[in-house]
C-alpha positions as CSV (number, residue, x, y, z in Angstrom):
1,X,-12.2,-51.0,-0.8
2,X,-11.9,-55.1,-1.4
3,X,-13.6,-57.7,1.0
4,X,-12.0,-59.6,3.4
5,X,-11.8,-62.8,1.9
6,X,-10.5,-61.0,-1.1
7,X,-7.7,-59.0,0.6
8,X,-6.9,-62.8,1.6
9,X,-6.5,-64.2,-1.5
10,X,-4.5,-61.8,-2.1
11,X,-2.1,-61.8,0.8
12,X,-1.9,-65.6,0.5
13,X,-1.0,-65.2,-3.2
14,X,1.8,-62.6,-2.4
15,X,0.1,-60.3,-4.9
16,X,-0.6,-57.6,-2.3
17,X,0.7,-57.6,1.5
18,X,-1.0,-56.1,4.4
19,X,2.0,-53.5,4.5
20,X,0.3,-52.2,1.1
21,X,-3.4,-52.2,2.4
22,X,-2.2,-50.3,5.4
23,X,-0.6,-48.3,3.1
24,X,-3.4,-47.5,1.0
25,X,-5.8,-47.1,4.1
26,X,-3.8,-44.5,5.3
27,X,-3.7,-42.9,2.3
28,X,-7.3,-42.5,1.7
29,X,-7.6,-41.3,4.9
30,X,-4.9,-38.5,4.1
31,X,-6.7,-37.1,0.6
32,X,-10.7,-37.8,2.0
33,X,-10.3,-37.2,6.1
34,X,-10.5,-33.8,6.2
35,X,-13.8,-33.4,4.2
36,X,-15.2,-36.8,5.5
37,X,-14.1,-36.4,8.9
38,X,-14.6,-40.0,9.7
39,X,-11.3,-40.6,12.1
40,X,-10.9,-39.1,15.3
41,X,-7.1,-40.2,15.1
42,X,-5.1,-42.5,13.1
43,X,-2.8,-45.0,14.7
44,X,0.8,-44.9,13.5
45,X,1.4,-48.2,15.0
46,X,-0.7,-50.1,12.6
47,X,2.3,-49.8,9.8
48,X,4.7,-51.8,12.5
49,X,1.6,-54.3,12.9
50,X,1.1,-54.5,9.2
51,X,5.2,-55.2,8.5
52,X,4.4,-57.7,10.9
53,X,1.7,-59.6,9.1
54,X,3.2,-59.3,5.8
55,X,5.9,-61.6,7.2
56,X,4.0,-64.1,8.8
57,X,2.2,-64.4,5.1
58,X,5.6,-65.1,4.0
59,X,6.8,-67.5,6.4
60,X,3.8,-69.6,5.9
61,X,2.0,-71.8,8.1
62,X,-0.6,-71.5,9.9
63,X,-2.9,-68.2,9.9
64,X,-5.1,-66.3,11.9
65,X,-8.2,-65.3,10.5
66,X,-8.0,-61.8,10.0
67,X,-4.3,-61.3,9.6
68,X,-3.7,-58.3,8.2
69,X,-7.0,-56.9,7.5
70,X,-7.3,-53.2,8.2
71,X,-10.1,-52.1,11.0
72,X,-11.3,-49.1,11.9
73,X,-13.3,-48.8,15.9
74,X,-15.6,-46.3,16.9
75,X,-14.7,-44.2,19.2
76,X,-16.6,-45.4,22.8
77,X,-14.9,-49.0,22.5
78,X,-11.4,-49.0,24.7
79,X,-8.2,-49.5,23.3
80,X,-5.6,-49.4,25.4
81,X,-3.5,-46.6,25.1
82,X,-5.5,-44.9,23.0
83,X,-7.6,-42.2,23.6
84,X,-11.6,-43.1,24.1
85,X,-13.9,-39.7,23.8
86,X,-17.1,-41.2,23.1
87,X,-16.7,-38.1,20.7
88,X,-17.6,-36.0,23.9
89,X,-15.4,-32.8,25.8
90,X,-16.1,-34.8,29.1
91,X,-13.9,-37.9,28.2
92,X,-11.5,-35.7,25.5
93,X,-8.4,-36.8,27.2
94,X,-9.2,-39.8,28.1
95,X,-7.1,-42.9,27.5
96,X,-8.1,-46.2,28.0
97,X,-6.1,-48.5,30.4
98,X,-7.0,-51.5,29.3
99,X,-8.6,-53.3,26.1
100,X,-12.0,-54.1,25.4
101,X,-13.2,-58.3,25.1
102,X,-14.3,-57.6,21.5
103,X,-10.4,-55.5,20.9
104,X,-8.8,-58.6,22.7
105,X,-10.6,-61.0,20.2
106,X,-10.2,-58.9,16.5
107,X,-6.2,-58.5,17.5
108,X,-5.8,-61.8,18.5
109,X,-7.3,-63.1,15.3
110,X,-4.7,-60.7,13.2
111,X,-6.7,-57.6,12.9
112,X,-4.9,-54.6,12.3
113,X,-6.8,-51.0,13.9
114,X,-5.7,-48.3,11.7
115,X,-7.5,-45.7,13.8
116,X,-10.6,-44.4,15.7
117,X,-13.6,-43.2,14.0
118,X,-16.6,-40.4,14.9
119,X,-19.3,-40.7,16.1
120,X,-23.0,-38.7,18.0
121,X,-21.6,-37.6,22.0
122,X,-21.6,-40.9,23.8
123,X,-23.7,-42.8,20.8
124,X,-26.6,-40.4,21.5
125,X,-28.2,-39.7,17.8
126,X,-28.6,-40.7,14.6
127,X,-26.7,-38.3,12.3
128,X,-22.9,-38.1,13.7
129,X,-24.2,-34.5,13.7
130,X,-23.7,-34.7,17.8
131,X,-20.0,-34.7,17.8
132,X,-18.0,-32.3,20.1
133,X,-15.3,-33.0,17.8
134,X,-17.4,-31.8,14.0
135,X,-20.1,-33.4,11.9
136,X,-19.4,-36.5,10.1
137,X,-20.2,-36.2,6.2
138,X,-21.3,-39.0,3.9
139,X,-19.1,-40.2,1.3
140,X,-21.7,-40.7,-1.3
141,X,-22.9,-37.3,-1.0
142,X,-21.2,-34.6,1.4
143,X,-24.3,-32.7,2.1
144,X,-25.5,-35.3,3.7
145,X,-25.2,-37.3,7.1
146,X,-23.8,-40.4,7.2
147,X,-26.5,-41.7,10.3
148,X,-25.5,-42.5,13.3
149,X,-24.5,-42.8,16.1
150,X,-21.6,-44.8,14.4
151,X,-21.6,-42.7,11.3
152,X,-18.0,-42.4,11.6
153,X,-17.3,-45.8,11.4
154,X,-19.6,-46.4,8.4
155,X,-18.3,-43.8,6.6
156,X,-15.1,-45.0,6.8
157,X,-15.8,-48.3,4.7
158,X,-18.4,-45.9,2.6
159,X,-14.8,-44.0,1.8
160,X,-13.0,-47.2,0.9
161,X,-10.3,-46.7,3.8
162,X,-11.2,-49.9,5.7
163,X,-13.1,-53.1,4.7
164,X,-14.6,-53.4,7.7
165,X,-15.3,-51.2,11.1
166,X,-16.7,-51.8,15.0
167,X,-19.7,-49.6,15.6
168,X,-22.2,-50.2,18.5
169,X,-26.0,-50.6,18.1
170,X,-28.7,-49.0,21.1
171,X,-31.1,-47.9,19.1
172,X,-30.2,-49.2,15.1
173,X,-26.9,-47.3,15.5
174,X,-25.1,-49.7,13.3
175,X,-27.9,-50.8,11.2
176,X,-29.4,-46.8,10.0
177,X,-26.3,-45.7,9.3
178,X,-25.2,-49.0,7.3
179,X,-28.2,-48.0,5.3
180,X,-27.2,-44.6,4.6
181,X,-23.9,-45.5,3.4
182,X,-24.6,-48.8,1.3
183,X,-22.8,-51.3,3.6
184,X,-23.7,-54.5,5.5
185,X,-24.9,-53.6,9.0
186,X,-25.2,-56.4,11.9
187,X,-26.9,-56.3,15.1
188,X,-26.2,-59.2,17.3
189,X,-28.5,-61.2,19.3
190,X,-28.2,-59.3,22.6
191,X,-25.0,-61.4,24.8
192,X,-24.0,-62.7,22.0
193,X,-21.2,-60.0,22.3
194,X,-19.3,-59.1,25.1
195,X,-19.9,-55.0,26.2
196,X,-17.2,-55.3,28.3
197,X,-14.7,-52.3,27.5
198,X,-17.7,-50.1,25.6
199,X,-18.5,-46.9,26.9
200,X,-22.3,-48.0,28.2
201,X,-25.0,-45.9,26.7
202,X,-28.2,-48.5,27.4
203,X,-26.7,-51.5,29.5
204,X,-29.6,-53.6,28.5
205,X,-29.9,-52.6,24.7
206,X,-26.0,-51.8,23.5
207,X,-24.2,-54.3,21.3
208,X,-21.2,-54.2,19.2
209,X,-21.1,-55.0,15.6
210,X,-19.8,-55.0,12.2
211,X,-19.9,-52.4,9.0
212,X,-18.6,-54.4,6.0
213,X,-19.3,-55.0,2.3
214,X,-20.4,-57.9,2.4
215,X,-22.5,-60.7,4.6
216,X,-19.9,-63.4,4.5
217,X,-17.4,-60.6,6.4
218,X,-19.9,-59.6,9.0
219,X,-20.1,-63.2,9.8
220,X,-16.7,-63.7,10.2
221,X,-15.8,-60.9,12.2
222,X,-19.1,-61.8,14.2
223,X,-18.2,-65.3,14.8
224,X,-14.5,-64.1,16.0
225,X,-16.1,-60.9,18.5
226,X,-18.7,-63.7,19.5
227,X,-18.6,-65.7,22.8
228,X,-19.1,-65.9,26.8
229,X,-16.6,-63.6,28.9
230,X,-16.1,-63.5,32.0
231,X,-15.8,-60.0,32.2
232,X,-19.7,-59.3,31.2
233,X,-22.4,-61.5,33.0
234,X,-25.1,-61.2,30.3
235,X,-22.8,-62.7,27.9
236,X,-24.7,-66.1,26.7
237,X,-23.6,-69.8,25.8
238,X,-24.5,-71.1,22.4
239,X,-27.2,-73.2,23.8
240,X,-28.7,-70.5,25.5
241,X,-31.9,-70.5,22.9
242,X,-33.0,-73.2,20.8
243,X,-30.9,-73.6,17.2
244,X,-32.8,-71.3,14.7
245,X,-31.2,-73.1,12.0
246,X,-30.9,-72.2,8.1
247,X,-32.9,-73.3,5.6
248,X,-33.2,-73.5,1.9
249,X,-36.2,-71.4,1.7
250,X,-37.8,-69.2,3.9
251,X,-41.2,-67.6,5.0
252,X,-40.7,-63.7,5.8
253,X,-43.4,-61.6,7.2
254,X,-43.9,-58.4,6.7
255,X,-45.8,-55.8,8.9
256,X,-47.2,-53.6,6.2
257,X,-49.7,-51.8,8.8
258,X,-46.2,-50.8,10.4
259,X,-45.3,-49.0,7.4
260,X,-48.5,-47.4,6.5
261,X,-47.0,-43.6,7.5
262,X,-43.7,-41.9,7.7
263,X,-41.7,-44.1,4.7
264,X,-41.1,-42.2,1.4
265,X,-43.0,-43.7,-1.7
266,X,-39.8,-44.6,-2.9
267,X,-38.1,-46.2,-0.5
268,X,-41.5,-48.2,0.1
269,X,-41.2,-48.7,-3.5
270,X,-37.7,-50.7,-3.3
271,X,-38.7,-52.5,-0.3
272,X,-41.6,-54.2,-2.3
273,X,-39.0,-54.9,-5.1
274,X,-37.0,-56.6,-3.0
275,X,-40.3,-58.7,-1.5
276,X,-40.2,-59.8,-5.6
277,X,-37.0,-60.6,-5.8
278,X,-37.6,-63.0,-2.9
279,X,-40.5,-64.4,-4.2
280,X,-38.9,-65.0,-7.5
281,X,-36.5,-66.5,-5.9
282,X,-38.7,-69.2,-3.8
283,X,-39.5,-67.7,-1.0
284,X,-42.7,-66.8,1.2
285,X,-43.8,-63.8,1.9
286,X,-46.7,-63.5,4.2
287,X,-48.3,-60.3,5.8
288,X,-48.2,-60.1,9.8
289,X,-49.6,-57.8,12.5
290,X,-47.0,-56.7,15.1
291,X,-49.4,-54.0,16.7
292,X,-46.9,-53.6,19.5
293,X,-43.8,-52.7,17.6
294,X,-45.5,-49.0,16.7
295,X,-45.3,-48.6,20.4
296,X,-41.5,-49.3,20.3
297,X,-40.4,-46.1,19.6
298,X,-42.6,-44.5,22.2
299,X,-41.1,-47.4,25.1
300,X,-37.3,-46.9,23.8
301,X,-36.8,-43.3,24.5
302,X,-37.8,-44.0,28.2
303,X,-36.1,-46.9,28.4
304,X,-32.8,-45.5,26.7
305,X,-32.5,-42.2,28.7
306,X,-33.5,-43.4,31.9
307,X,-30.4,-46.0,31.2
308,X,-28.3,-43.3,29.8
309,X,-29.6,-41.0,33.3
310,X,-27.9,-44.1,35.2
311,X,-24.7,-44.7,33.5
312,X,-23.4,-41.3,32.8
313,X,-24.1,-40.3,36.7
314,X,-20.3,-41.5,37.3
315,X,-19.0,-38.2,35.2
316,X,-19.1,-35.6,37.6
317,X,-15.7,-33.8,37.5
318,X,-14.5,-35.2,40.8
319,X,-13.5,-38.9,39.6
320,X,-12.5,-38.7,35.9
321,X,-13.1,-37.2,33.0
322,X,-13.5,-33.4,32.2
323,X,-14.0,-30.8,35.4
324,X,-15.0,-27.6,36.0
325,X,-13.5,-25.4,38.7
326,X,-16.3,-24.1,41.2
327,X,-16.6,-22.4,44.6
328,X,-18.0,-25.3,46.4
329,X,-18.5,-29.0,45.4
330,X,-22.0,-28.4,44.1
331,X,-20.9,-26.0,41.5
332,X,-18.2,-28.3,40.6
333,X,-20.5,-30.9,39.7
334,X,-22.9,-28.6,37.8
335,X,-20.8,-26.9,35.7
336,X,-18.4,-30.0,35.0
337,X,-22.0,-31.6,33.6
338,X,-22.7,-28.3,31.8
339,X,-19.9,-28.0,30.3
340,X,-19.0,-31.5,29.5
341,X,-21.9,-32.8,28.2
342,X,-23.4,-31.7,24.5
343,X,-27.3,-30.7,23.8
344,X,-28.4,-33.8,23.2
345,X,-26.8,-35.9,26.2
346,X,-28.2,-33.3,28.4
347,X,-31.8,-34.2,26.9
348,X,-31.1,-37.6,27.2
349,X,-30.3,-37.1,30.9
350,X,-32.9,-35.0,31.9
351,X,-35.6,-37.4,30.4
352,X,-34.3,-40.2,32.0
353,X,-33.8,-38.9,34.9
354,X,-37.1,-37.6,34.9
355,X,-38.7,-40.9,34.6
356,X,-36.9,-42.9,37.2
357,X,-37.7,-39.9,39.8
358,X,-40.4,-40.4,42.7
359,X,-43.9,-40.7,41.7
360,X,-43.0,-41.1,37.8
361,X,-40.9,-44.6,38.0
362,X,-44.2,-46.5,37.9
363,X,-46.0,-44.4,35.1
364,X,-43.3,-44.1,33.1
365,X,-40.4,-47.0,33.6
366,X,-42.5,-49.3,34.4
367,X,-44.8,-49.4,31.6
368,X,-42.3,-49.4,29.0
369,X,-40.8,-52.2,30.8
370,X,-43.9,-54.2,30.7
371,X,-44.5,-53.0,27.0
372,X,-41.2,-54.7,26.2
373,X,-42.0,-57.4,27.7
374,X,-45.5,-58.1,25.8
375,X,-43.4,-57.1,22.3
376,X,-41.2,-60.4,23.5
377,X,-44.3,-62.3,23.9
378,X,-45.4,-60.7,20.9
379,X,-42.3,-62.1,18.5
380,X,-42.7,-65.6,20.0
381,X,-46.0,-65.8,18.6
382,X,-45.1,-64.3,15.1
383,X,-42.1,-66.0,15.0
384,X,-44.2,-69.5,15.1
385,X,-45.1,-68.8,11.7
386,X,-42.9,-66.9,10.1
387,X,-38.0,-67.8,9.9
388,X,-37.8,-64.2,9.3
389,X,-39.5,-60.1,9.3
390,X,-38.7,-57.9,7.2
391,X,-39.1,-53.7,7.4
392,X,-37.2,-51.2,5.7
393,X,-34.4,-50.6,7.9
394,X,-35.1,-46.5,7.9
395,X,-37.9,-44.6,6.8
396,X,-35.9,-42.6,4.6
397,X,-32.7,-42.1,3.1
398,X,-29.7,-40.1,4.1
399,X,-31.0,-36.2,5.0
400,X,-29.4,-33.3,4.9
401,X,-26.8,-32.3,7.1
402,X,-28.7,-29.9,9.3
403,X,-32.6,-30.7,8.1
404,X,-33.6,-32.8,11.5
405,X,-33.1,-29.8,13.8
406,X,-36.3,-31.2,15.6
407,X,-35.5,-34.1,18.0
408,X,-38.4,-35.8,17.3
409,X,-38.4,-36.0,14.0
410,X,-34.5,-37.1,14.3
411,X,-35.8,-39.9,17.0
412,X,-38.1,-41.3,14.2
413,X,-35.9,-42.0,11.8
414,X,-35.5,-45.0,14.5
415,X,-38.7,-46.5,14.2
416,X,-38.0,-49.7,12.4
417,X,-34.4,-50.5,14.1
418,X,-35.5,-49.5,17.6
419,X,-37.8,-52.7,18.5
420,X,-35.3,-54.9,18.0
421,X,-32.8,-53.7,20.7
422,X,-36.3,-53.8,22.8
423,X,-36.4,-57.2,22.4
424,X,-33.0,-58.2,22.3
425,X,-33.1,-60.1,19.1
426,X,-30.4,-59.8,15.7
427,X,-30.6,-57.9,12.9
428,X,-29.3,-57.6,9.7
429,X,-29.2,-54.7,7.3
430,X,-28.4,-54.8,3.8
431,X,-28.2,-52.6,0.8
432,X,-31.4,-53.0,-0.9
433,X,-31.3,-50.6,-4.0
434,X,-31.3,-46.8,-4.8
435,X,-33.9,-43.8,-4.5
436,X,-32.6,-40.2,-6.2
437,X,-32.4,-37.2,-4.2
438,X,-31.6,-34.2,-5.8
439,X,-30.0,-35.8,-8.9
440,X,-27.9,-38.1,-6.0
441,X,-28.9,-41.8,-6.5
442,X,-28.4,-42.8,-2.6
443,X,-29.0,-46.1,-1.0
444,X,-31.3,-47.9,0.7
445,X,-31.0,-51.0,3.0
446,X,-33.8,-53.5,4.4
447,X,-34.1,-55.3,7.7
448,X,-34.1,-59.1,8.2
449,X,-34.9,-59.5,12.1
450,X,-34.8,-63.3,13.5
451,X,-35.4,-65.3,16.8
452,X,-33.2,-64.6,19.7
453,X,-30.5,-66.7,18.9
454,X,-31.3,-66.7,14.7
455,X,-27.8,-65.0,14.1
456,X,-26.8,-68.2,11.6
457,X,-30.0,-67.8,10.1
458,X,-29.6,-64.2,9.1
459,X,-25.8,-64.8,7.8
460,X,-27.0,-67.8,5.4
461,X,-29.9,-65.8,4.0
462,X,-28.1,-62.6,3.5
463,X,-25.5,-64.8,1.8
464,X,-27.8,-66.1,-0.5
465,X,-29.8,-63.1,-0.9
466,X,-26.7,-60.3,-1.1
467,X,-23.4,-61.8,-1.7
468,X,-24.4,-63.8,-4.7
469,X,-25.2,-60.5,-6.4
470,X,-21.8,-58.8,-5.8
């Protein structure tokens, strides 16, 4: 699939049209989705939108920046009149009654929504094996996962159905699947992109962002989605943080102690090769210490389940969502949640309810929030000496479907990504190379982390390092 800029150039020249682009997208989905299971729904009204966009190109004049570009949307982002299930039985018949803010902004920019993508239920998981509607497979090796929770969105781009897909990232759910599928993935500064119209998992952690084939595409989509929203009080003004401007050469900090255990040797070799390429390009690479980042995984798996427990309390079988029959009100509650939620969701609700309960709140949740504060302070100090922090995006390439049966092993895949969400800083993953597994070349990514408000810096360095190689 072409990049956004390539498609726009073809549309403007008349050598290719939005109608053709949408037809090609739908053909790829028809041919591959039965195997990959990236899409839960395909929108037939995309054809009408494509015809209208093609006419606008023919008429000329000033055109929206995304006119005629096919998009895939994660199924926890509301599109009015479309089902938004969050891949859960609890919401399998829920139809959105309004558009998420990012949907409004993308539509106003001319984007065409091709369909909704599969995900881990309520965005809880790192493999897209936890969907109530079946497992999504990695298009690069269908015996392996595409990552998660935005695995359907990553697979949609990797299979060539769309040039860009929107996911959500609570602890790495854009960056990790992008790494597994050989894509660019972007998690913005917290508050830069509105959460209005996203089905909430962890309200202080969630951010929507793009998965694309180039950093320039990710930047364009981010720029359109970002901005203050009256419907979301957590959105930030552009001047909220001190300007973090692009530079010609950068000092990169590498927390080597953080990477000593759990990272596959060839993934680490690929990461080190990437560092050498940066040095050869004139940048500086230095070792840094981030001792509290090593505690990030533990803090995250207290903060996130606590917010999950709170956010999912509304699904009780009474107000909306799946409702089971019961002899009394308590049994309706119990059976609706028991039948409507999957195993991973129940696990996180139980853990979150426990850490928020009387007698445990201060011991667990309070300490996790304190650790979170100290992690932000640690980052502030480190960013006084370096411009960007680098880590592998994930400790391994995509693993086999069914391989990570132990939840703790699955959680460890998030070790490099969750500190970013806890601290609110932006992060970009770009493909760094390939490693071999059973005769198949699998992509691995490198994660670039910037200070709060450093989104422009990440796009600048990402375009210099990655897009210039395309």
